[in-house]
N, C-alpha and C positions, 0 to 999 in steps of 0.2 A: 636714781633709780625708781624706776614705776612697777607699785606691786597693788595686784587685786586680787580680790576673791576667784573672781571668776573671768578669764576672755574668752571670747568669743568669737571668732574667725567667720566671717561670713554676713552681710547686712540686708540680707533676703528677708521673708517673712518667716521664715522656720528660725533664723537666727535673733532676727528682733524680736519674735516672739519668748522666746527664748531667754533671750536677755530681760524683757519687761516680768517676765514672769518670777527671775531670781531675784529680781530689783524689788517685789513686794515683799520678799522677805527679809529684806534690809542690806542682802551682799552689796559690797561695791563691785563692780560690770563695767569691764570695758567692750564695746564693739568696735569690731577695726573690719574696714572694707576697702578693697583693691582701690575703688571707684565709688562715684555716688551710690551709700546704702539703697538698695532695692529697685537699681534698674536693671538686674537679669534679668532670672525665669518670673520673678513673682511681679515684674512692670508688664510682662507680655503675658500674662493668662490671662484666661475669659471670665474664671471665676463662680464657673459653675461647680456646687458642692454636692457630688454623687458619691455617697458610699457604697452603689452595686459595683459588681467587679464586670471590666471589660474586656474579659477574658481570660481562663482559667488559670492563668498564670495570677491574678489578683486576688482568687480565692481566700488565701491566709489573710489579705490585707480588712475585709471586710468588718470582721470585730473592730480593729482598731478606726478604723473609717466611719464605724458607726458612732464607736463611740466621741470621735471629734467632734461631727456632725451635732451630737448630743448637746458638747461643751461649747457650742457656738453660740448661740444667745447671752449668756453671760461672759461668754468671750468678747464679744463685738461690744456687749454693755458697758464692761472696761474698759476699753480700749476707746470708744466713744467717752464716755465719762471724762477720763484723763486728759484724753488730747484736743475734747472739744469739737470736735471732727463728727461727721457725718462719714459711713463707709456704704452705705447702701444696699444693707444687707435685707432680702426677704426670700421667704419660705413659700413659695407660690407654686411650688411646684414642678413638672416638666412630664412633656407629652415623647414615649418612646416611637419612632416611626418606624414602618416596616413596609416593604417593597415586594413586587415579585407575587410569582405565584404560590410559592412559599412563605409570605408575610402572617399570616396567620397563625401558621404553627410556629415560625420562631417566637411570635408575639408571645404563643400559650407556653413553650421551654423557657422566655423569660419568664415570665409570670409566675410558673411554678419553681423557679430557681429560688425566683428573690422570697418567696414563700417560705423555702426550706431555709433560707439564710435570716428569717426575722426581719426581711426588709417592705416593706409598703408599695403594693402593685395590682393594680386594677384592671380589668380589661373594660376597654371601651367604643362604643360605636363610632365610628367616623361622622354620623350624624353628632352625634351628642358632643364628641371634641372638636368640631367644627361651629357650634351655639358655643362653645365658652370659650372658643379662641378661633376667630373668624377669620384672620390669615392663612391656617394651616391647611395644608394641598389637603382638598376634600377628595382627590384621587390615588390615595393611598390605598395600601391593600389592608393592614392591620394598626391598630395604635393603643399603645400601654401607657395609662396614666400613675406616674413617679408620685403621690400628693406631697412627700415627705423631705423631698428633694427644695435646693435653696439657692440662692444666689449672692453675692457680693458682687463690690468693683473694686478688682485688687491692688489698684493705683491707689485708690482712697485709701481702701484698708493701710497699705504699707507704710505709705505716709503718716497716717493716724498713728499707727503701731512705734514708727522711730522717735514720732512726736510725743506720746503718752511713756517711750522708756526713757526717753529725755528729762521727761520732768520727773521721774522715780528716780533720778538721779546716775542714771548711764553714761557713763564717758563713751561718744560716738565718734570714731575718726574715720573720714575716706579718704583716699589716697596711700593706702598700710595697705601694702603687698605682704601678706605673711611668706618666709620664705624658708622660713627654720623654726623647725619646735626644737626646744630646747630643755634639756634631761637626758634620758637613756632608755635601757630597757627594762631599768625599775623604776622610774618616777618621770614624768614630764613635769618640768618646773616652768612653764612657758612659751612664748613662742619672738624669732626674730621678726619685727613688720619695719619695715619703711627704715631699716638700716638702725634701730633701735631693741634694745632687748626689754619686754613688758616679760616681769614674772609672774605666776600664780599660781596658787591651790588647784585650780584647774581650769583646762583648757576644752572648748568647745570647737570642733571642727565643721561648721556649717556654709559652706564655700560653693554647694552646689555641686554643675558639674566640670569644676574648678579646684575640686576638693585634692586627685590626682596630682595636679601639678603643685601642689606643694609635697616634692620629694624632696625632705630635708635629707636622703642618705646624700645625694649627689654635692651638698653642702656642708658634710663632713661631720652632719646628727648622724646618731644611732638610730634615730624614729622617723619610720617610713608610713607616711603617711598613708600611701597605695595599696600597702597591705590591709590596711581595716576599712579603706573608703574608694575603690577601683570602680568611681563613676567617669560616666563618659557622656558627652553633649551630645542631645536630638534632637535635631532644629522642626518648630512647628511654627508656618507662619500664620499669619491673622488678616481679618480684615475690618474697620468699623466701616460700616452702613448707614448710608440717611437716607429715608425715602419719604417725600412731601406725602403727606395724610395715613403714611402708614404706623399700624400700631401692634404691638405684641405684647402679650403678658407674662407669657410662659417661656421656657425654653423648650426649644424643640429640636431632637434629636434623631440619628440615623449612623447607619454603619459609616457612611460616607461623610458626612459632617453634622453642624451646629450651630443655630444661632440662640444667641441671650441677649436679651432687651436689657437696655441701658436706663435710667430713669430720664434720661436726658432726650432721650429719643433715640439714640444710637444704635444698633445693631451689631453688634460682635459675631463673627463668624469665623469659624475654623475647621481644621487647622488639619497640618500634615503632620508625620513624621520621618522624617529624615534623618540617615546616619551621614552627615558632610563632614564632622568636626567641628573646628570653631567658627565657622562661619555661617553669620547673620543674616545674609543677605535674602533678598525676597526672589523670587522667580516667576515669570509670568505665569510660566503651567502650573505652580504650586498655587497663587491667587484664585488661574482660573477654575483650576479642580474646587476651590473653597466657595466661588461665587456661584460654580452651578450646584453642589450640593445646597447653598443656602435658599437657591430661586426653587430650587426641587420638595423644599421643608415649606416656605412660603414664595407663593407664583407672583405675590403682589414685589418682591425684591426686585421683579427683574427692570432692569435701567435704575438700581440705584444708585447714588454717589458713594463713590468711595472716599472717605474724608480722611481713611489713614491707612496704608497698611506695615507690617510692622513682621519681625521674627524672635522668637527667643531660643533658648539652650534650654530646656529640660535636661536635668540629671539623672540618667540612667544607671542602670547597674545590671550587670550579669543575670541575674536572677529577678529584673523588673521589680524588685519589692525594696521599701526603703529602708538603711540602713543607722538603726537610732538603739544607743546608749554606750555602755563604758567597755572600754578596750582591756588588754593584762594589760597595758601599760598605768599603772594609778594616777587618778590626774588627768587621763584625757579621755576624752570622749566625743563621737559623732553622730552630729545628729543629719544626715544628707541622702541624697538617692532616692526622694520622694516623686521623681517623675514624675505623670500627668495630675500629680492628687496633693502638689505643696500646700496650696491655699487651704484646701481640704483640712490636710492634718499637722497644720500650725498647733492649734489649741491644743490637741493629744500629746505632740511631740513634746510641745514644752512643759508641760506637766509631767512628763516621763522624764525628761533631762533634770526637771526640779527635782523630782523624790529621789534619782540617782545623788545626786548632787546633795542634797540635804538627809536623806533617810537613807544611802546607799541600800536602796532596793529599788525595784521599779512597784507604780501605782496598777500596775495594770501587765498582763501576762505580752509579754514583747519578745521573748526567746528568738521567735522566728527571723526577727530583725535584727540580732545581734552582729555587732561589726567584727566578732571572730569566727562567724561564719566563712570569710573570706582567709581571714586569719589562718583559721587549720586547711582550709583548703589549700593555699600557699604553701603554708609547711609542709605540707603533706607529697605537692610536686617537687621540690627543691629537692625532699630528701630523695626519693624516686629517681630524679635527676643524678643527683653526687652518687648512688647505689648501680648504676648502668657500669659496665665495663666499658672501660676506653678504645675507640675506635685504634684496630690494630693497620 
């Protein structure tokens, strides 16, 4: 019989960060993934660390995103020290680019909103911006400078985090599909993974867009993960570009796309938002739009070599907010649904889950992200359906 203090289901950056954090407290941890860990949403990400909201629905996320960005330097330092790997973390800031006749007005609204949220944003003239970043399109209508934003290479980071977790004693297993949660509505006692029962005091579900596929009710278990983690995949297509003689220091971003520099000279460009199920194929139309947006931001990228194209599946949720915290089943916790912010939110999510397991309380107000918000809605819907009169 295999027994641990904590089983973490899902080996992306969220799951591996949680495992790494818990292992630092001397707990016996195992990390399970259906494939090679870290090769889903984490591998596909661009690595922008931006706490600003990308729409009204993301406003509740700003405090947690800001806290996670604050934690990032120490998080990276620990990962790099333990793994011996560099993850290319850089806090160089970003330019938000606005086009069209209302560009200046939209820039001013963004700066005002950022300042109201306690985020740093500054008005910058086109001349000043292009002086600092010569690759920037000089014909843009308006620019905001976001000095505190950062970047990291997600592929380096996920590999380093997995190695660091392993060095701290985490047992990592690939090719282990978790199909059933063991226990009942009074307690979660472990998982059935790869046909093997693994028992634990705590189970953390961090399987991204695949969480809802752990539908234990169809396998005879009383625990239905979809009640707490109704995630769905949102495809994002990406490009890696390379242009001889081209140099970019900062992230450039607009409503249409973004470009992110890498230390090796590649430029990461993205992205799309597509509800196409679990389809990870790229499309000519999607890649064309990404390339057009990249060239609009930095005209010198016209004719750049496409060195790689790929697509990832972001874990979306019904309200586009993450799902983080304990459920009403003792021993079962959820850490998923981070949508476009999984890389950014990994440090704070790991701290939250660790705090709930070790202290039975949160170290940050995360009530808005509780998995119980979906469980309550589902229970109310089921109750309403049961009370409806039968059709005559």
